[in-house]
SEBA-10842 format. One line per field, with one value per residue: x, y, z of N, C-alpha, C, O, CB in turn. Coordinates in steps of 0.05 Angstrom, whole numbers, plus 5000, padded with zeros to 4 digits. Glycine has a CB too. Layout:
nc1	X  ...
nc2	Y  ...
nc3	Z  ...
cac1	X  ...
cac2	Y  ...
cac3	Z  ...
cc1	X  ...
cc2	Y  ...
cc3	Z  ...
oc1	X  ...
oc2	Y  ...
oc3	Z  ...
cbc1	X  ...
cbc2	Y  ...
cbc3	Z  ...
//
This chain:
nc1	9033  9085  9085  9078  9127  9162  9149  9159  9216  9231  9222  9256  9294  9309  9246  9191  9154  9101  9100  9117  9079  9035  9057  9054  8999  8985  9008  8979  8930  8938  8947  8895  8867  8891  8877  8820  8816  8841  8798  8757  8776  8777  8721  8705  8727  8704  8651  8657  8673  8626  8588  8612  8600  8546  8537  8554  8526  8476  8479  8493  8442  8405  8426  8442  8473  8515  8568  8585  8633  8648  8685  8689  8688  8654  8613  8593  8542  8528  8548
nc2	1642  1652  1708  1714  1691  1727  1773  1754  1749  1798  1820  1845  1849  1901  1897  1936  1947  1948  1915  1867  1856  1849  1806  1766  1762  1742  1693  1667  1667  1635  1586  1576  1572  1526  1487  1489  1472  1421  1396  1400  1363  1315  1309  1304  1255  1221  1224  1203  1151  1134  1140  1096  1055  1051  1042  0989  0958  0967  0937  0887  0879  0875  0836  0786  0736  0747  0759  0713  0661  0603  0548  0500  0452  0390  0372  0318  0294  0241  0186
nc3	8201  8185  8191  8245  8259  8243  8271  8324  8323  8314  8366  8418  8478  8526  8567  8579  8642  8634  8587  8607  8644  8609  8580  8624  8630  8578  8579  8619  8597  8556  8582  8601  8556  8534  8571  8562  8510  8515  8551  8513  8473  8501  8511  8460  8443  8481  8462  8412  8425  8451  8408  8375  8406  8410  8358  8350  8388  8369  8319  8337  8361  8317  8284  8319  8315  8279  8299  8323  8327  8295  8303  8279  8306  8330  8374  8411  8443  8463  8500
cac1	9056  9108  9084  9083  9152  9176  9145  9176  9243  9237  9222  9280  9291  9294  9219  9182  9139  9077  9101  9120  9052  9021  9068  9044  8972  8981  9013  8955  8905  8947  8941  8868  8860  8900  8863  8798  8819  8844  8770  8741  8786  8766  8694  8700  8733  8683  8625  8660  8672  8596  8574  8618  8590  8520  8534  8561  8505  8452  8486  8487  8413  8394  8437  8457  8491  8537  8595  8593  8654  8648  8711  8684  8691  8631  8608  8578  8527  8524  8572
cac2	1631  1668  1737  1711  1685  1753  1792  1746  1753  1828  1826  1840  1861  1900  1900  1952  1939  1942  1892  1847  1846  1841  1776  1748  1759  1727  1668  1658  1660  1612  1560  1571  1565  1496  1470  1485  1456  1390  1386  1393  1343  1295  1306  1294  1227  1209  1223  1185  1127  1129  1130  1073  1030  1052  1030  0962  0947  0967  0917  0862  0875  0869  0810  0773  0714  0750  0762  0686  0648  0575  0534  0475  0427  0380  0363  0294  0292  0215  0174
cac3	8215  8178  8199  8271  8268  8236  8293  8346  8319  8319  8394  8433  8506  8551  8563  8599  8663  8619  8567  8625  8654  8589  8575  8638  8626  8554  8590  8635  8581  8539  8598  8602  8528  8529  8588  8553  8486  8526  8556  8491  8459  8516  8503  8430  8444  8493  8446  8392  8433  8455  8381  8367  8427  8405  8330  8352  8403  8349  8300  8351  8363  8291  8278  8340  8308  8262  8308  8336  8313  8296  8297  8263  8324  8333  8406  8410  8470  8471  8511
cc1	9082  9112  9090  9113  9172  9173  9160  9203  9250  9232  9244  9279  9308  9264  9214  9163  9112  9072  9105  9095  9036  9032  9054  9018  8967  8988  8994  8932  8914  8943  8912  8857  8869  8884  8833  8798  8826  8815  8755  8750  8778  8738  8686  8706  8712  8659  8631  8662  8641  8582  8583  8604  8563  8513  8536  8538  8480  8456  8484  8460  8399  8403  8454  8478  8513  8565  8603  8615  8650  8673  8710  8689  8659  8630  8587  8565  8525  8551  8574
cc2	1647  1696  1734  1710  1712  1772  1779  1750  1783  1837  1823  1859  1888  1908  1918  1937  1930  1924  1869  1836  1838  1813  1759  1741  1740  1697  1653  1652  1638  1585  1555  1560  1532  1477  1464  1468  1422  1381  1379  1369  1318  1286  1295  1265  1210  1203  1202  1158  1117  1121  1105  1049  1030  1033  0998  0947  0945  0944  0890  0857  0866  0845  0798  0750  0721  0751  0732  0676  0620  0563  0507  0449  0416  0365  0340  0289  0264  0205  0145
cc3	8210  8193  8231  8279  8262  8261  8317  8344  8321  8347  8409  8459  8508  8550  8586  8620  8651  8601  8583  8634  8633  8578  8598  8639  8598  8564  8603  8621  8563  8554  8599  8575  8524  8548  8574  8528  8494  8533  8532  8477  8474  8514  8476  8430  8457  8478  8425  8398  8439  8430  8371  8381  8416  8375  8335  8370  8384  8330  8313  8354  8339  8280  8301  8337  8289  8274  8322  8315  8314  8286  8282  8279  8327  8363  8407  8441  8482  8481  8505
oc1	9098  9132  9105  9124  9193  9192  9173  9215  9272  9237  9252  9266  9321  9257  9227  9156  9102  9050  9095  9089  9022  9016  9043  9011  8948  8974  8991  8915  8897  8938  8904  8842  8855  8878  8823  8780  8817  8807  8743  8733  8771  8731  8667  8690  8704  8647  8614  8654  8634  8568  8567  8597  8554  8495  8520  8533  8465  8436  8474  8451  8382  8388  8478  8497  8529  8584  8625  8615  8647  8682  8731  8692  8641  8646  8564  8579  8520  8573  8594
oc2	1654  1706  1750  1722  1716  1785  1795  1753  1790  1861  1800  1880  1894  1924  1919  1914  1908  1916  1848  1812  1818  1797  1738  1718  1725  1678  1629  1635  1621  1564  1532  1541  1516  1454  1441  1451  1403  1360  1358  1354  1299  1263  1281  1250  1188  1182  1185  1141  1095  1101  1090  1028  1008  1017  0982  0923  0925  0931  0871  0834  0849  0833  0801  0746  0704  0746  0729  0681  0611  0567  0496  0427  0432  0348  0346  0282  0261  0212  0132
oc3	8228  8203  8242  8297  8274  8270  8331  8365  8329  8353  8414  8461  8488  8532  8607  8613  8657  8595  8574  8632  8638  8567  8591  8648  8596  8557  8599  8628  8556  8542  8598  8573  8512  8541  8573  8525  8481  8522  8529  8469  8460  8514  8470  8419  8448  8480  8420  8381  8432  8428  8359  8370  8412  8371  8324  8364  8384  8324  8300  8351  8342  8265  8300  8353  8282  8260  8332  8291  8337  8263  8274  8267  8326  8370  8402  8459  8506  8471  8514
cbc1	9060  9106  9053  9069  9162  9163  9113  9173  9250  9220  9205  9306  9300  9307  9202  9168  9136  9071  9125  9135  9037  9021  9103  9050  8958  9000  9032  8947  8893  8977  8952  8853  8877  8932  8862  8788  8844  8864  8755  8740  8816  8769  8681  8721  8759  8676  8617  8681  8690  8583  8579  8645  8592  8513  8559  8591  8500  8450  8513  8499  8401  8398  8453  8439  8476  8532  8597  8565  8679  8626  8725  8702  8706  8625  8595  8596  8500  8511  8572
cbc2	1601  1673  1753  1688  1657  1767  1798  1721  1741  1847  1814  1846  1839  1918  1872  1975  1961  1959  1894  1855  1866  1862  1772  1753  1789  1738  1669  1677  1686  1615  1561  1596  1588  1492  1484  1508  1470  1388  1406  1415  1345  1302  1330  1310  1223  1224  1252  1191  1125  1154  1150  1071  1037  1085  1042  0959  0965  0994  0922  0862  0898  0888  0811  0764  0690  0772  0789  0664  0654  0565  0528  0476  0435  0363  0389  0270  0303  0199  0178
cbc3	8207  8150  8190  8280  8254  8210  8298  8351  8292  8301  8405  8414  8529  8569  8562  8587  8684  8608  8545  8645  8668  8569  8577  8657  8625  8529  8605  8654  8563  8531  8627  8610  8505  8536  8618  8550  8468  8555  8570  8474  8455  8539  8505  8408  8458  8513  8433  8380  8455  8465  8358  8368  8466  8403  8307  8366  8428  8332  8289  8377  8370  8273  8254  8355  8297  8247  8330  8338  8323  8280  8323  8239  8357  8307  8425  8399  8467  8449  8540
//
């Protein structure tokens, strides 16, 4: 990061046409890379959510009464 910062501060204009074209190409690559990373991040989130759902459903299958909450009320069926 420090080397990058040093190089960036050393870059001063005016830029040649070749350097301008290279800059445009780098910006296009950067946007493609960012889109790819965003898609990858979304895929990872989806996979993590899927794994979490599988865990909870497997846990409910093995012990279906664990998640039930009892509030201590008694219901009398007789009137």
